[in-house]
N, C-alpha and C positions, 0 to 999 in steps of 0.2 A: 654265343655258346653257353649252354647251361649244363654244368656237371655238379656233382655233390660236393666238390672240393671247396669252393668259396663259402658255402653255407657252413661247412664244418669249421673253417678257420674263424668265421664270424662268431660262431657259438663259443669257441675256445676263448676268443678275445673278450667276449661278454662275461666270461668267467675269470678274466684276468690271469690267464695262463697260456703257455704255449701248447701246441698240439703234440700228442705223442704219435709218431709215425712208426709203426712196427712192421718190420720186414720178416717174411717167412718164405721159405723155398717151396714152391708147388711140388707136391709129390714126395716130400721128404718126411719120414723115411719110407713111406708107402702112401698110396693114394688115400686110403681110408683115414689114416692117422693125420695126414696133411689136411684133409677136409675138416676133421674134428678140430685141429689147431686153428685153422682159418675161422671157423664159426665161433670159436671160444674167445678170439682176440678182443672183440668189442666189449664183451662183458668183463674182461680183465682190465680194461682201461685204454685200449688202443683207439685213437680217434680216426686215424687213416691207416690203411693197410697197403704195404708194398708187397706184391706177390711176385716172387722171383720166377723167371722163366729159365729153367735149367738149360745150361749150355756147356758143351764139353771143353771149350777153350776160352774161358773168361780172361779178361786183361786187367781188371781192377779188383777182382775178388781175392781176399786173403784166404788162408788155409781153411778157416771155418766155413765160410760161404761156399768156397769151391768144393769142399768135401760134401756139403749139403746137396749141391747140384749133382755131384757124382752119385750120391746115394739115390737121389730121385731118378736119374737116368737109368741106373742099374735096376731100379724097381719098375721101369717101363713107362716113366712119365713122358708125355708128348705135349705138343702145343694144344692139340684138341682136348686133351684131358685137363690141361690148365684152364682153358676157357670154360670147360664144363664145370670146373670147381667154382668159378665165379658165378656161373648160371645157377648152380645149386645154392650157393651162399645167398643170392638175391631172393630166393624163395622165402627166406626168413629175415632178411635184413636189406631194406631198400634205402637206407640212410648212410651207412658207413662208406666213405669213398674207398675205391680200390684202384691202385696204380700198378700196372705191370712194369716190372723192372728187369732189365737184362741187356741183351746184345742183339744186333741187327740180323745176324745170320739165321736164326730160327724163324724170324718174321719174313725174311727174304725167301726162304725155302717154302714157307707156307703160302706166300704170295701176298703182296702188300694190300691190295684191294680186298682180297678174301679175308685177310687177317683183321683189317680195320672194321669190316662189316660184321664179322663174327664177334670181335671184342665189344663193339658197341651194343650188339644184340644181347650179349651175355651180361652186360651191366658194368663193364669197365669204364672208369672215369678218365684215366690218363696213362701216359707212357713215360718211362725214363729209359732211354736207350743210350747206353754209356758210350758206345763207339761211333756215334754219328755226330760230327761237329756241325756248326752252323752252315758251313760251306756246302753241306749235303742236305739242306732243308727240303729240296725238291723231292728227295728220295722217300722220305717218310713224314717229316714234320708237317709240311704243308698239307699233304693228303690227310694226315691225322686230324689236323685242325678243321679241315673241311668236313670230316666225318663226325665232328662233334666231340672229339677227345682232346683233353689238355695234353700239351707236350711240354714236359718239365726238363729244364736244362740244368746241367751241372756247372757251377763256378768253383774255382779252386784257389789256393793261395798264390798261384802263378797267373791268375786272371787279372791283368793290369788294367789301367784306365783306358788304354787303347783297345783292348780286346773285349772289355765288358759290354759295350753296346751290341756287339755281334752276338754275344752269348744271350743277352736279354731279348734280342729281336726274335719275335715269333714264340717266345716262351710264354706259357700260360699255366694257371693253376698255382704253382709256387716255384721258387728258385731253390735248388738243392745246393747248399754250400758244403763242399768237401773240406773238412777241417784240417786236412794235412796233405802233403804230397806223399804218394805211395798207395798202398792197398788197404782194403777194409780190415778192421780188427786191430790195427796198431793203436798205440796210446797217444792221446793229445799231449803235446809237450808245452804248448804256450796258449793257455786259455784266453789270456788277454788279447792276443793277436787275433783269435777267432772272433771275439766280440767286436774288435775294431773292423775286421773285414765285413762282418754282417752289417754293421752301421754304415759302412761305405757303400755296400750294395744297395741297402735300403734308400740311400740318397739318390739312386738312379732308377728306382722302380717302386710301384705301389703294390707289387706282388708280395705275398708272404715269403719269408726266407727261412728255410729249414736247415739246420745243421746236422750233418751225418758224418760217420766214420769216427771210431774211437770212443763212442759213448757206451758204457757198459753197466753203470750202476745208477741208483737213484740219485746219489750225490752228483755224478756226472750230468744227469738229466737236469737237475736243479741249476747247476752252474752254467751249462750251455744254453739253458732256456731263458736266462736272464735277459739277453739281448735279442734273441731270435723269436720267431713266430712258431717254431716247432723244432723238435729234435727227432732224429731218425735213428733207430737201433736195429741192427741186423745180425752182426757176428755173434753177439751175446745170446741172441735167440737161437741161432743155429747151433751154438755150442751147448745150449740147454737141452736141445733135442739130442745131440750126440751123447751128453752125459747121462741121459735116461735110458739109452739103448742097452740091450743085452745080446751079445753075439750079432750086433748090427741090426737087431730087430726092435720094433717098438715094444714098450712095456705098458703096464697099467698106469705108470707114472709119467709117461711121455707128455701128454697134454698138460698135466698139472705142472710139470717142470717149466713149461713155457708160460702158462698163465700166472704162476707165482712170480716169475721174473718180471713179466709185463705189469703186474699189479704194483710191484715195487717201483718200477720206472714211472708208473702213473703217479705214485705218491710224490716222486721227485719233481715232476713237472708242475704239480699242484702247488708246490712251495717255491717255484722258480722266481716268480715275480715278487713274492714277498721277501725273497733274499736279495733282491736287486738293490 
């Protein structure tokens, strides 16, 4: 399988830094603004983009990400529009990896085979589907791999040595380590424990390990990037969008609010290994 993800991690490693994985919600706060944000992320310093698939009943999203999804749905975002965003992005950028992140229900409603075919054609590289455990690999994971898409699994602080092999089986692209138990947007309480967990996971796989949940600032990015191959930021980006809105609508400063934040996070990852 060939996707853009391994090449991007190799590039970041050659620069002695972790990758910056930036999450943005498709369609938030409206389709045109969301498209502009998506297209601006690489220039701001994002190495990999996680594009959220809006869903009405998320199980792992904190208030910031959930509100972003609600804004997108209220603005009329659909799966077809999300895939069209990727297709439009690919007309100007054929190198930055895009991973769709979300929940299985919208994919199931779309139809697994139709979704995988459309995602691959649009230029998607991988999937993170939060609510499908390894026991359900036949449902989406195996078909996705056969379609040429990476299937990225989540590991958590409760993923012990007995469970880890199942989590890593059929995982490709990278492993996403959730830094805490709970929902997105909370604060990391024990940075040392996160580093230890990443080291443990890397002892079981050659895949890059990305740390997500709780990373909000450039200093967070630098600290969490010391031991990991990448850091993922989502809630802070969704909150930057929210803070730029007026009466719930995008303003002239909405895209800049996101790119300014991402540029700061990028500066953090660039000093992560130097601080190790």
